[in-house]
N, C-alpha and C positions, 0 to 999 in steps of 0.2 A: 686103716680100714681095708678090708679084703676087696679085691677087684670084683666086678660084676660077674656073677655066674649065670648060666643059662636059666636056672630055676628062679633067679631073682627078678625076671620079667615075665609076667603072666598076662596073656591076652584074654579079656573077658567078653569079646564081641563088641559090635557097635564102635569099633575104633578105639576102645578103652584098654589101656595097658597099665597094670599095677607094677611099680618099680620099688623094690626093697631098697630103702635109703641106707641101710646098714647101721642105723643108729641104735645103740644099746645091744640089740640081739637080732637074729634073723626073724623076719615077719613081725616086727614090732611097729615100724614106722614106714608108711607107704607114700610115695608120690604117684599121682595118677597122670598119665599122659593121654590126652584126647586127640585123635587124629581124624581129620575130615578134609577130603579133597586136597591132600598134600600139605595142608596147614595143620599146625599143632599148638596145643596149650598144655602146660603143666598145671596141676592143681596140688598145692603144697609141695615143698621141696626138701624138707629135712634141714640139716645143718650144713655149714661150710664143708665139712668132711664128706658130705653126700654128693657134692657136685660132680666129681669125676664119674661117679656111677650113673648119674642122670645123663651126662654127655655121652657116656659109653652106650647107654640105652638108645639114644637118638641114632648113633652110628649103627648100632645093630639093626635098628628098624629101617635103615636106609634114608633117614631124614637129615637134611642139612640143618646146621644151626640157625640159618636165616629163615627156615621154615616155621620157626616157633613165633607165633604172633603174641601170645599172652603167657605170663606167669601169674597164676591166680592163687591168692593166699586166703584160706578160709578165715584165718585170724593170725595174729603176729606172735603167738607163743613160739619159742625158739625151735621146738622140735618140728614145727610146721613152716616157719618163715626164716629161720636163722641163716640159711644159705642163699636167700633170695638175691641180695646185692651182688654176691660173687657170681651167681649163675647169670644174672643179667649182663655182666661184663662179657660173657661168651655168646650172648644171643643178640645180635645187632638189630634185629627188627622187633624185638619183643617189648611190650608194655607190661608194667606191673599193675595188676588189678587187686585192690584191697579195700576193705571197709573204710568209710570216711574217718572213723575214730582211730584207725590204725595207720593211716597214710603217713602222718607226721613222724611216726616211729620208724618207718622205712626210709624216709628222706633223711632223718637225723636219728640214728639208733642209739644215741648216747644214754637216754633214759633206760632203754632195754638193757644195754650193757651194764649200767650201774645197778639196776635192779637184780639182774641175774648174778652179777659178781657179788653183791651183798648176800645172796642166798648160798651160792656155791663156792665162793672164793675165786681168786684170780687163776690159780693153777687148774682147778676143775673146769672153770669157764673155758679156758683155752683147750683143755683136753677134750671136752665134750662138744664145744660149739665153734671154737676158733674166734677170730676177730671179725666182728660184723662189718659189712661193707655198705655204705650209704647208697641209695638209689637216687639218681638225679630227678628232681621234681618234675621235669618235663616228660619223664618216662612213666609217670605214675597216673593211673586212672582210678578215681574214687568211685566205688560202686554202692550207692545207697539202695534202700529197699525198692524192689521191682525194677532195678537196672537191667538192661539187656545188652548183649553183645552177639555178634555173629562170628563164628569160627568157620571159615570156608563155606559160608552159607548155612551153617548149623547154629540154631539159636540157643543161647545160654541165658538163663534168667537167675537173678541174684535176689535172695530173700534175706532180710535182716532177721537173725535168729539168736537173740541174747539168751542168757541163762548160764552158759559156760563162761562166756566173756561178752562184754558189751560191744566189742568190736568184731563180732563174729557174723559171717553170712554163710549160707548154704547155696549151692549152685544146682539149679534144675536143668537137666538135659532131656529135652523132649524126645530126642532120637532114641535114647535107651530107656526112657521113662524112669530115670534114676536121679537121685540126689548125690552130690558130693558133700558130705556132711561134716568134715572136720571132726570136732568132738561133740557136736550137738546130739547125735544119735548114739553116743556112748562108744565103748571100746569092745572089740571082739577078737581076742587072740586065737588064731587058728589051732594052736596046739592044745587048747582047752575045749575045743568043740566036742560035745558029748553025743551020746547015742540019741538024745532027745532034743538036739539043736545046738546053735551057737551059744557060747558063754559070753553073753553081752552084759556089760555093767555100765552104769553112769559114771561120769567123772565130775567131781566137785572141786577140782584143782583150784588153788588160790589164783587170783584174789577177787574174782567177780562172780562167784557162784550165786545164783538167784533162783531158787526152786520154782517159784510161780512162773517166772519168765521161761525157764527151761521146759516146764510142762507145756506152756503155750506154744513154744517153738516146735516141740515134737508133734503136737496136734496139727500145727500148720503144715508141716511136712507131710504128715499122713493124709491130709485132706486132698492131696494131689493123687492119691492112690498109686504110689510108686511101685514099680516092680522090684527094685533093688535099692540099697544104699551102699555107697562107696565110702568107707570109713578110712581115716588116716591110720587108725590103729584097729583092725588091719584089713582093709579092702572090702570085698563084696560080701554083703549079707542079703538074704531073701527070707521069705516067710515073715513078713514085717508086722502084721497085726499083733500076733502074740508077743513079738519082741518089743513093740511099742508099749503094750500093756505091762510087760515086765519092767521096762525102764521106769514108767510112772510109779509102779509099786516100790521099786528099789529107791527111787528118789525120796518118796514119802518115808520109807523106812529109815533112810540115813538122816533125814531131817528130824524124825522122831528121836533117833539116837542122840543127835546134837542137842535137842531141847531137853532131853532127859539128863544129859551130862552137863548142862550149862553151869550149874552151881558147884560142881565137884572140884575138889582141890586137885585131883588127878585126871582132869578132863581129857588132856591129850592122850595119855596112856590108855584111858578107858575107851576112847573113841577108836584108837588103833586096834585094840583087841576086839571090840564089838564089830567093827567093819570087817576085820579078817574073818570073824565067825559068820557074818552074813555071806561073805563070798564062799566060804567052805560049804555052807548049807545050800547055796545055789548050785555049786558044783556037784554036790551029792544028788540034788534033784535032777540034774541034767545027765547024770552018769558020765561025768568027765573022765577021760582016761588018765589024767594026772592027779595025784593026791599027795598028802603028807608034806614032808619038808620041801619037795620039789615044787609043789603047788604054791606053798607059802612064799618060797623064794621068788618065784616068777611074778607074784602079785605084790611083793613087798613095797615097791615104789608106788603103786596105785593106792595101797592102804595108807601109806604115809601122806601122799598128796591129798587124798580125799579127807583125811583127818585134819590136815592143815586148812583146807578150804572150808570145812565145816566150822572150825574154830574162828576163822576170820569172819565168816558169815554170822556166827553167834555174837561176836564182838560188835559187829555193825548193828545187829538187832538191839543190843543193849544200849 
């Protein structure tokens, strides 16, 4: 993985820094570092291969490793949490903050490893994620709904936000009037931002996509009237009311695709093609700068994962 470049750390004000973890491609996967009164917290951390970049970001910002009080995981999917155990080994004062449903998987990651290896194979698992490191139970804090923490006197509030995953929370930061949303508020890749706004899409990644819960979680976030959302994929978005409305519409459209394809013999292939068409239509509406084969290649992974998630959701309904 490439070393951390100057453009890989972006300061968004209010002590919030977005760090490109280097996973998959530039500006795909962000770890956010919150700094308050000389104390710091990471929100999502990428994979094991990302950890040298996060430690380099601390050094660049003049922060000692023992200044980090918390490593916060919005959920335990490996692009968000895979490097947490390894990072904790370098942060002597830090506690890991995770949803109660995800805590056991950080303390004993054997099921995460087995599940990911079954999907990707041993070679790809090592290449993309490395060997997951357990976190000692005494260093883990479980954060149920409405849990609160203080970072250098700065309050952080944790909201249970299922829909993408049942072990997902979002973090409300009153100081910036922003949420750190993991995958609950969708994905917005900067290189696809169009003349008419961010290219924001929902993610129905396997295996716990639940549309009704996701709708409710988005509404719950918006009830706070936030000024910004910090997405893991990728970082800060504003102008939230139309974006939330678009997410609701897109979730309903993908659910309708799934239901319409439920009995088809070619269900998977049909869903991949139809989701790709939906993304292309949205890109055209937003006047995105990227199109054609380059656009399709950039979103190929999301098309595949959304189709898989819809299929698993359909099987559960049946």
